[in-house]
N, C-alpha and C positions, 0 to 999 in steps of 0.2 A: 614771608619767612626767609631767613638767610640760607643761602646755599653755599657750600664750601667746595673748593677745588683742591685736590692734592697736588702740592708743589714738590713732592719727593720726600722719601724717608719718613712718612707718617706726618708730615707738616702740611697744614691746610690754611687756605686763605679764603676770606669771604669774597666770593666771585662778584658780588654786587658792588664792591668797593674798588675793584680794579679799574684803573684809568688806562694803563697800557702795559704791554710786556715787550721788552726790547732785548736784543742780543747784546752781549757785553764785549763784542769785538771792537767797537768803535771807541776812539779816544774820548769823545764827549760823554759817552755813557760811563766810561771808567771814572771820569772826573765827577759825574753825578753820584756814583757809588761812593767815591772817596769823601765827597762833601757830606753825604748822608751818614757815613761812618763818623766823621768828625763831629757832627751835630747830634749824634745818638739816634738817628732815624733809620738806621740800617738793621734789618733782621736777617741774620745769616741762617738759612735753612739748607745749606749744602752738605752738612755733616763731614766737612773736611775735603770735599771733592772740588773740582774746578767749577767755578761759577760760569754758567752758560746763559742764564736769563736773569734780568732784573725786572721784577714785577713792581710797578709804581702804583701806589694806592692813593685814594682821595685825600687821605690825611697827610700826604707827603712822605710817608714811610716807604722804604725801598726793601722789598723782600728778595733776597738772593737765592737762586735755585740752581741746582746742578742739572736740571732737566732742560731740554731745548724749548724754545718758544713754540715750536710746532706741537710738541707733546702736550704742553699745558693748554694750548689753544684747542687741541682736539678733545681734551678732557672737559674743558668748559663747554664746547659745542655739544658733546655727548650728553652732558648734564642738562642742557637746554632742550635737546630733543627728547630725552627721557621724561622731563617734567611736562612737556607738551602732550605726552600720551596719557597723562593722568586726567 
């Protein structure tokens, strides 16, 4: 069954489809985001705030989040630990 992680402002992503989460401070990541925007593969979930994390999905889509990578990672890890208790 799919499990979803909140990437901010009520937006969720299927955690099983996440390949990586990267900070947007490096120039190569910014180029990756711009290429995704140009090709229509970018999903902006920042609600107008500064983009801090790019979540790369298996499909090649890039989800932009205003949350830090640490916050999203801890949410994913918390979901895994909660599901292991069941």
